[in-house]
N, C-alpha and C positions, 0 to 999 in steps of 0.2 A: 569873298576872295579879292584882293586886291585888283585894282582895274588895269596897272600895267602889267601884271602876270597873266589877267584875262587876255589882254591884248595879245602879249607872247605867245600864249596859248593857242590865239585864233591863227596867229601867222604860220604858226609850224603844223596847222591841220591839212593833211592831204599831202604832207611832204614826207618823202621818204629817202634814206640814203641808199642807192643801189649799189650792188657788188656781184662779184662773178664767182660762181663755182663751177669750174669746167667751161661749158659753153652757154649755162643757163644763166640769167640775170634774176636776181633777188631783189627785194626791197625791205627795209626794214623801218618803221615809224620812227622819223627823226626825234621825236620826244624822249625817247628813251636812251638814245646814243649821247655818251658821255663824251669820247673822243676816239681819234683813230690814231693807232701807233703802229710803227714796225715790229717785228718779230723780237722780243727780248729772251733772254735765256729761260728755258722753261724748266723747272724741277719736276721730275716726276714723283707722283705720290702713289702708295702701294694701296691694291683693293679699290680700284675705281675703274668705272667701265672704259673700254679702249679710247672712245671719242673724247673723254677728259684728258687731256694731253698732260696736266700737271697743272702748277701755279708758276705765277710771274709775282715778281716784286715791282710794282710801280709806285715809285716814290713813297716807299714805306707801306703802301697797301699791299697786302695780298690778294691776289684776283686767280681765281680758277681760270683756265683757259679751255674751251672746247673747240675742237677741230670739226666745222660743220660739214666737211665732206664726209667723214665718218660717222658725225651725229645722222646724216643722212643716207647710211648705207652705202658710200661709196667708196672706191677704193682711196688708200694714203695716197698723197703725193707729196715727195719731197718739198719744204719751205724755197721759196726764191726771194729777189729783192723786191717782187711785185707782192707777196704774201702781205697780209696785214692782220692787226687785231682790231677789231670794233669793240671798244668797252662800252657795254652798256649797262643799265640800271634797273632790273625786274625784281619788284617786290621788297625794296631795300636792298637787294643784293648785287654786288658788281660782278660782272661777267665778261670774259673775253672771247670773243667769237673769232675763230682763226678763219679766214677766207681767203680766196685766190688772189682778188684784188678789189679794189674800190672802184667805181665807174663816177657817179655823179649824186647829187640830190635832185630828186624829180618832184615836181608837183602834179599828183594824179588824183583829181577831182573823185569823188563816189560815183559819178555818172561815168567815167571812165573805166570802173571797175566790174569785174563780175565774179559770183561765187565759181569755186572750183567744182569742175564737173565730178560727178559720184562715179569713180573706177572701182570696178568689182576687186580689182589687184592690188589697189592702194588706198588708205583710209584718207589720205591728204591732212592729217591732222594739224600739221604743221602750217600750212597755207591757209591764211585767212580770205584774200582775195587773189584775182589775175587782174594786174592792171593793162589795159590796153594802150601801146604807145602808137603814135601817128604813121611810123613806118612798117606796120604790121607786125612788130615784135611784142613779146609780152613779158611782163615783171612779175614774178612770183611773189606776192606780197607775204612775208611770213606774220603768224600769230605768235608773237614772242610770248604772250602768256601760256602757251601750250608747247613750248619748246622743250619743257621739262615736267615730269610728272610730279607728286607730291614728295614721294621718296628723295627722286633726283634734286629737289629743291633742298629738301632737308641736307643732304651731303652738301652740294655745293655751297648752302649758307655757312655750314659749319668749315669750309674750307676757306670762306671769305672772311673769318674773322681778324681783326686787326691785331697781330700779335707783334706789337713792336716796343721799342722803349721811347722815352719822351722825346728823342731827336727824331723819331721814324724809321731808325735802322731795325734791322730784323735780325 
């Protein structure tokens, strides 16, 4: 690997973009975050799960958008001016995660994280670790590799194809 790339990778280690869903604070590894945008017009797509709200056209790229509230089995909340889309790249697929609001980028070293407790009622498959913050708060650190199973990945990957013309229009 190129030394500059290794240095960049090292400076992003243990850094998380934090965001809210209701009262909970979540974090996602900054290395998979491409950008944060406001809500764009969403085109509904038939025969997809409810949590897949549809697709957006981001500068000529077609990106499926997932409402994280619905993905986590919560009630739908109408979008506001604080609602954002975090565009991430997972296994070479661009996805938009619709969240209630972005908080900040936090550095949470491994020593300040713990494995989520095993709860009989929940599998915690989406949570990699729990970050402990100084003010007795916690941040739920997402396991972005487990947000979607193989079948969901195939569906989302198919929706992610660039179907544009030479000038980027769809």
